[in-house]
Every structure is written in structure tokens, then in C-alpha cells.
N, C-alpha and C positions, 0 to 999 in steps of 0.2 A: 780259361776261355777268352781272355783278353788278347791272346795272340792270334785268334782266328781273324782273317782279314775282314770279313763282313761285320763282325761285332766290334773289333777294335778296342783300344784301351779307354774309350770315352764313357764307360758306364753302361753300355748296352748289353754287355754279357750278363750282368745281374738282372736286367730287365727281362731278358730271355729266360733266365732261370726262374724268376718270379712268375712269369707268364706260364711256363710249363708246370710249375707247382700249383698254380690256381686252376689250370686246365685239368690236371690230374685229380684235384679234389672236387671239381664241380661237375664232371661228367656223370657220376653215379646218380645224381639228382635228375638229370635229363633222361637217363636210361630208365629210371623208375617211372617218370611221367609217360614216356613212350610205351613202356610195357603195360602200364595200367590202361592207357587209352587203347592199345592194341587188344587187350583182353576184352574191353568194353565193345569195341567195334566187331570183334569176332563173334559176339553174341547177337548181332543185329540180323534182321530178317533178310536183308539184301545179300548177306554172305551165305545164308542158308539157300537162298534162291540161286546164287551162282554155283554153289556146290551141286544142287539138284540139276541144274542145267548142264553139268558136266565140265565145268571150268576146272583147270588144273590149279593146284595150290599156288604155283608161281604166278599164274594169271590173276588169281584172287588178290594176292599180295600187291602186284603191280597196279592193277586197275581199281581196286577198292580200298585196301588198307592204307597204302602209302599216301594217296591223295587226301584221305581223311586225317592222317597224322600230321601233314604239313602245317596245318593251322596251329596245332598244339605246339609243335616244335618252334615255329616262328614266334608265337606269343611268349612261351617260356624263355626262349633265347633273349628276347628284348628285356624281359623282366630280370633275367640273370646277369645281364650286362651291367646293370647298376650295382649289383652285389659284388661283381668282380672288380669294378672300378673302385669301390669303397675298400675292398680288401687290399688291392694294390697300393692305394694311398695310405692305408693304415700300416702296411708292412714297410713302406718307404718312410713314413713318419717315425717309425720306431728305429730306423737306421739299418734295417735288415734287407731293404730292397735296393732301389737304384741309388747309386752314389754319385756325388759331383764328379765330373761335369755333366752327367746324365740329367735328363729332365723328367720330373714327375710332380704331380700336384702335392703328393704327400711330402716330397722333399722340399717343395716351396713352403708348405705350411711349417715344416720343421725349421727351416731357415728363418722364417718370420717369427717363430715363437720366441726366439732369443731376443728379438727387438720389440716385444709386445708392450713394454712400458713406454718406450719412446716413439715407436712407429707401429701402431696397432694394425694399420691397413696392410702391412707386409704379411700378416697371417690371416687377416679377415678377408682380403680379396681372393686368395686362392681357396679359402674355405667356402666363400660364396660361389665361386666358379664350380667347385666340386658339388655343392648342393644343387646348383642349376643343371649341371650335367646329369646328375642322378635323377632329379625330378623330370627332366626332359625324356630320359629313357623310360622312366616309370609311366609317364603319361602316354608315351608312344605305345608301350606294351598294353596299357589299359585300353587305349583307343583301338588297337588291333584286335584285342579280345572282344570288344563290343562289335567290331566290324565282322569278325569271323563267326561269332556266336551271338546273334541278336536276341536270343532268349534270355541272356543274362543282364539285359538292360534294366530290369525291374528296379 
């Protein structure tokens, strides 16, 4: 894939492959959340009322089910972003992901690990940045969950 003009020989081809692998492994979890929430919404009284009023199935899906699913999709997506970032960094740390001259936090940690005895900040700084990014997305997802579902603030 390094001969593809957009990807080039600079390590981006492996980033695309890692991204596709992570996407293929993470979508079933999202599908499970969406299916469970859809089954829960389907049992609600407003869906029964829409059916009784003569609304078509397509109309019920577009007007009632999808808008109620959007909050779950947004919340779960923000929480899954941190898992995906950690997975990509771990794969690159092991040497299976992005290769130099490509850029990845896992690659930076891996390069800094060889200098741990003399220059510990070479590994600690990228590790701290990774932790800060993951915490930021986790707090964002938690805040969105509180905003979309105020009943869970207990």
C-alpha cells in the first residue's frame, strides 16, 4: 500500500490498516448498543400510540426511533474513542502499527522506552499526553451522558 499516492511511503499505509482493523473490531459493540436501545424504545407507549394512529413503520423509525437513538450513539462513540486511541497506541508500541517516519503516540513511547535510564521524559511525556487525551474523551462522554440523560446524575 505504500505505492498508493495518497498514503505514500511515510508510514501512513500502516496507519490506515490499523484504523481499518480497529474499526472492524469495534463496530459490533456499537451495533449491540443500538439494537438493545432500539428494542427498549420499541416497547415504549409513544410507539404504540404512533402505530395506533396509523403511522407507517418507516415514519415511526424516522420520527421516533432514530432521534431517541442519537444520544446513545453519541455517548457510546465518545467513550469508545478513548478505547480506540489506547488500542492504536498499544499496537504501535508493540511495533505492529505505525512505523517511522509515521507519527503515533505509541511509537513515541516505544522510542522513548529505549532511553528510559538516561532521559525518562522521552517516554513519560508521550505517556502523559496519552493519559490526558483518554481522560478528556472519557470526561466528554461522561458529561454528554449526564446532559442527554439527567436521570443518571444520582
